[in-house]
N, C-alpha and C positions, 0 to 999 in steps of 0.2 A: 758322736751321737748328734743327729739333726734335731734342732729345736722344733717344737710344734708351734704353729701359728698362735699368737695370743688371742686373736679374734677368729673363731671358726668360720664366721660368715665371710671373712676376707679370703679364706683359703691361702694360696701361695702368692696372692697378688702383691707385687713389689717386695717380696720377702728377701731375696738375695740380690736383686738388681732392679733398677727402675724399668718398668714395662713388663715385668713378669706377670703372666696371666693367672687366672684363678686356679686352674687345674694343671698348670705347667710345672714340671719338676726339673730342677737344674741337675744335669748329670755330671758335667765336668767343664772346666774352663782352663785356658792356657794362654801364654804369650809366645811370641816367636822365640826360637832358640837363641841362646845367649851369644852365639857367634855373630849375629847381626848387630849387636851392640858393642862387640869387642873392638872394631876399628874406631868407633867414636870414643871409647874409653882411652885407647892408645893415643888418639889425636888430642884428646883433652889433656892427658898427662904431658904430652910433648909441648903443646902450647903453653900449659901452665909453667913448665920448667923454663921455657924460653922467656916468657914474660917475667918470671921471677928473676931470671938473670939480668934482664934489662933494668928492672927496678933496683936490684941490689948493686948493680954496676953503675948506677946513676952518679954516685959520689965520685967515682973515678973518672968518668967522662965529662962531668959538669964543667971543668975548666975549658975543655976543648969546645963544648957546646956554647959557652959564653962568647967565644971568639967567632963562631960561625952561626948565624941565624938560620941559614938553610939546613944545616945538619941538625940543629935543635928542633926545627919543625919536622924534619924527617923522623927524628927519634920519637917525638911525641905522637906522630901519626902511626908509627909502627906499634907503639904501645897501645894506642886506641884500637887499631885493627886486631891486634892479638886479643884484647879484651872482648871485642865484639865476637870474634870467631870462637873464643873460649865459651862465652855465654850461649852461642848458637849450638856448640857441641853439647853442652849441658842440657839444653832443651831437647836435643835429639835423644839423649840418654833417658830423660824423663818420659819422652814420647814412647820409647820402647816399653816401659812398664805400664803406660796408659792404654796401649793397643792390646785388646784382648779378643779371643774367640771363645764363644760359649756354646756348648751342646746341651740342649734340653730335649725332653721327650717329644717335642713337636716342631722345634725350630733350630736352625743354626744361625747364630748372631755374630756378626763381625763388627766390632766396635772400634773405630779408628778415632783417636783423639790426640791432640797436641796440647801444649800448655796454654796457648792463647788462640791460635788461628783456626784450628780444625776440630770438628766434633761431628762425626757421622756414624750412622748405623745402617747395616745391610743385613737383611734377614732372608733365609731360605726355608721354605716349608719342607720338612723331612719327607712327607708323603710324596712330594713331587720329584724326589731323587730317583733316578733310574740306575745309575752306576757310580761306583766309587773306585778310583784307582790310586794306588800308592806308588810313589816314585822315590827311590832311595839309592841313587847311583853315585858311585865314587867312594874313594877310600875314607875321606874325612866324614862323609855323611853316615857311613856304616859304623865308623869308629865312635862317633859322637851321638849316634842313634837319632838323627833328625832327617827329615825329608819333606816331600810335598804330597798333598792330597788333592786330587782333581775330581770334582763332583760334577756329574753330568745330569741335567734335568730332563725329565720325561716329557714335559710340555713343549720343549724346543730343543734345538741343537746347542743351546748356550751351555757354558760350563763355568764353574767357579773353582779357582785354584787357591788353596791354603798353603802358603809357602813357609818353609823353615819351621815345620811343626816338630816340637820336641817329643821324644819318645814316640815316633810316628807309628810304630806297630801297635802300641796300646790304643792310641786315638783312632787308628784305622779300625780296630776291632770294636771299639766303643761306638763309633759312628755306624758301623755295619749292624750291630745289635739294635741300635736305636732305629735305624731304617726298617729292620725286620719287624720290630715290635709295633712301629707306627703303621706298617702295612697290615699287620694282623688286626690292629684296632680299627683301621679304616674298613677292611673287609667285613669285620664283625658288625660295624655300624650299618654298612650297606645291606647286609643280610637282614638285620633287624628292621631296617626301613622297608625292605622288600616284603617281609612277612607282615608288617603292620599295614602296608599298602594293600596287600592281597586280602588281609582280614577286613579292611575297610570296604574293599570292593565287594567281598562276599556278604558283608553286613548290608551294604546298600542293595544288593540283589535280593537278599532275604526280606528287607523292608518293602521293596517293590512288589515282591510276590505276595506278601501279606496284604498290602494295599489293594492289589488286584483282586485277591480272594475276598476281601471285605466289600469291594465294589460289586463283585458278582453276587455275593449274598444279599446285598441291598437291592440289587436289580431283581433277583428272584423273589424277594419278599414283596417288593413293590408290585411285581407282576401278579403275585398271588392275591394281593389286596384288590387289584383292578378286577380280576376274574370274580372275586367274591362279591364285588359291588354289582357287576353285570348279572351274576346268577341270582342275586336277590331281586 
């Protein structure tokens, strides 16, 4: 059950994410498929095992390292490099969970973020979407149910690709329904604006006709008074 906003005057502003607009509704959000982070997890485990072996085997190779300063420096350098790459791998794993795509009733938001260095947002207006294509080619993509969504904009030939989308069929249908609903709302608002514009134009014409009739009546009345003065 979705919670109602505590302050009705705020609407949905910043309700589920920073930058959410007053009447904007969050439909769904997702991260890239877990296959994108699987190599980093495997690399992290491998580096961790290797570094653990270096640390636990230090007592056995310490007599040899005491005799050779060069190999001692190489040993320390290898441990430091393993530690650096291990932390780098962990940052990439954290970055996978920080990168998110969000579908709302009016926008598509691509939030890319890392632990320290990167934090960017890219937004697409749903009304400007012309076409949506789903790509799910290959054995593993169909088995694990992930793929790509290619979004073509109506204002230009530019396109936006959402890669490694999990459960791509569901998100394709979700985005298609959002696009259709946004188009219906946009056309409804345009029709309302057209009707109100025509009503304003008709009202202006009626006001002009009334003003003209009033001026004609005043002119006839003035002419009658002039004739009355001359007749007297």
